[in-house]
C-alpha positions in Angstrom: 63.0 135.8 83.4 64.1 133.9 80.4 63.5 133.2 76.7 64.0 130.1 74.6 63.5 130.1 70.8 63.6 127.2 68.4 63.3 127.7 64.7 63.4 125.4 61.7 63.3 125.9 57.9 62.9 123.6 54.9 63.1 124.5 51.3 62.8 121.9 48.5 62.4 121.9 44.7 61.6 119.1 42.3 61.2 118.8 38.6 59.5 116.1 36.6 58.9 115.2 33.0 61.9 117.0 31.7 61.1 120.1 33.7 57.5 120.5 32.5 56.2 120.0 36.0 58.0 121.9 38.8 57.3 121.8 42.6 58.6 124.0 45.3 58.1 123.7 49.1 58.9 126.3 51.7 58.3 125.6 55.4 59.1 127.7 58.4 58.4 126.8 62.1 59.2 128.4 65.4 58.5 128.1 69.1 59.2 130.7 71.7 59.0 130.1 75.4 58.9 133.1 77.7 59.4 133.2 81.5 58.2 136.8 82.2 59.4 139.0 85.1 56.8 139.4 87.8 54.5 142.3 87.0 55.3 145.8 88.3 53.2 147.5 91.0 52.3 145.3 93.9 54.7 142.4 93.7 56.8 143.9 90.9 60.4 142.7 91.0 62.2 145.8 89.7 60.3 148.4 91.7 60.5 146.4 94.9 64.2 145.8 94.4 64.7 149.6 94.5 62.2 150.2 97.3 63.1 147.4 99.8 65.5 148.2 102.6 68.7 146.4 101.7 69.5 145.8 105.4 66.4 143.5 105.7 66.9 139.7 105.5 65.7 137.7 102.5 64.5 134.7 104.6 63.5 134.2 108.2 62.5 131.3 110.4 58.8 131.5 111.3 58.7 131.4 115.2 55.3 129.7 115.1 56.2 126.8 112.8 60.0 126.9 112.6 59.8 126.8 108.8 62.0 129.1 106.8 59.9 131.6 104.8 60.5 134.7 102.7 60.8 137.8 104.8 58.1 140.4 103.9 58.5 143.9 105.3 55.5 145.0 107.4 53.8 141.7 106.4 50.1 142.1 105.7 50.2 145.9 105.5 53.3 146.8 103.4 53.2 148.0 99.7 56.8 146.8 99.2 57.4 143.1 98.7 60.5 141.0 98.9 61.8 141.1 95.3 63.3 137.6 95.5 60.0 136.2 96.7 58.2 137.9 93.8 60.6 136.5 91.3 60.2 132.9 92.6 56.6 132.8 93.9 54.8 134.7 91.0 54.7 132.5 87.9 54.1 134.1 84.5 55.0 132.1 81.4 54.0 132.0 77.8 54.5 129.7 74.8 54.0 130.7 71.2 54.2 128.4 68.2 53.9 129.2 64.5 54.0 127.2 61.3 54.2 129.0 58.0 54.5 127.2 54.7 53.5 127.0 51.1 53.8 124.6 48.2 53.6 125.6 44.5 53.3 123.6 41.4 53.9 124.9 37.8 52.7 122.8 34.9 53.5 123.5 31.3 50.2 122.3 29.8 51.3 123.5 26.3 54.5 125.2 25.1 52.6 128.5 25.4 50.2 127.7 28.3 51.4 127.3 31.9 49.3 126.5 35.0 50.4 127.5 38.5 48.9 126.4 41.8 49.9 127.7 45.2 48.7 126.5 48.6 49.8 128.2 51.8 49.1 127.9 55.5 49.8 130.0 58.5 49.1 128.5 61.9 49.9 130.2 65.2 49.1 129.3 68.8 49.8 131.4 71.9 49.4 130.5 75.6 50.0 132.4 78.7 49.7 131.2 82.3 50.0 133.1 85.6 49.9 132.3 89.3 50.2 134.5 92.3 50.0 132.7 95.7 48.4 134.1 98.8 51.9 134.0 100.4 53.0 136.9 98.3 51.7 140.4 99.0 50.5 140.7 95.4 48.0 137.9 96.1 46.9 138.7 99.6 44.0 141.0 98.7 42.3 138.4 96.5 43.4 135.2 98.2 45.8 134.4 95.4 45.0 134.1 91.8 45.6 132.0 88.7 44.9 132.7 85.0 45.2 131.1 81.6 44.7 132.5 78.1 45.0 130.8 74.7 44.6 132.1 71.2 44.8 130.3 67.8 45.0 132.0 64.4 44.7 130.0 61.2 45.0 131.1 57.6 44.6 129.0 54.5 45.3 130.4 51.0 44.8 128.8 47.6 45.8 130.5 44.3 45.6 129.2 40.8 46.7 130.9 37.6 46.7 130.2 33.8 49.1 132.1 31.7 49.2 132.1 27.9 52.1 133.6 26.0 52.4 133.6 22.2 54.3 135.6 19.6 52.8 136.7 16.3 55.5 138.2 14.1 56.6 141.4 15.9 53.6 141.2 18.3 53.5 139.5 21.7 50.4 138.2 23.5 50.4 137.6 27.2 47.1 136.6 28.9 46.7 135.6 32.5 43.7 134.6 34.6 43.4 133.3 38.1 41.4 132.4 41.1 42.2 132.9 44.8 40.6 131.7 48.0 41.4 132.7 51.6 40.1 131.4 54.8 40.8 133.0 58.2 39.8 131.9 61.7 40.6 132.9 65.2 39.7 131.1 68.4 40.5 132.1 72.0 39.8 131.0 75.5 40.6 132.3 78.9 40.0 131.3 82.5 40.8 132.7 85.9 40.3 131.9 89.6 41.1 133.4 92.9 40.6 132.8 96.6 42.8 129.9 97.3 43.4 128.3 100.7 47.2 128.4 100.4 
């Protein structure tokens, strides 16, 4: 198993026209790669580590071919699998990426009137792939199997506000109005196959 994570962040600010126009940018991105442990149950690494006879070999030379293979106790009939074979032969990995950011702009239209605009995005993508060969007990009942899943989430947000502030003697007037738009979408796909020759 294993995990690798990469992250990045950018923050920026800019002012124009003697500070009457102000921009701000915030951007965060990440990517996580997972190499998952072989699933528990048939072919599970941890359970089979505890269940397998420690006096049995890890490898053996196949007398029919002379090729070195993983030793499987009671091959073809056993419920316990060689844990090293499960860790190496069964592939299960995932990759998740995400981008989250927004940009804002504040504009002093008049000394008492300020307009603010904000646009934000959130993008995420996740993939997971799995493969269990027929050579492993976990894949012998279905002739080996492979699977792939992918999911994408997208969110867009737009906000705009007008704020008016004015003082009248001892009185203060503060008026705000705004508009907001959000768009969400999710797409996903999956595929699987089994019954391989090898």
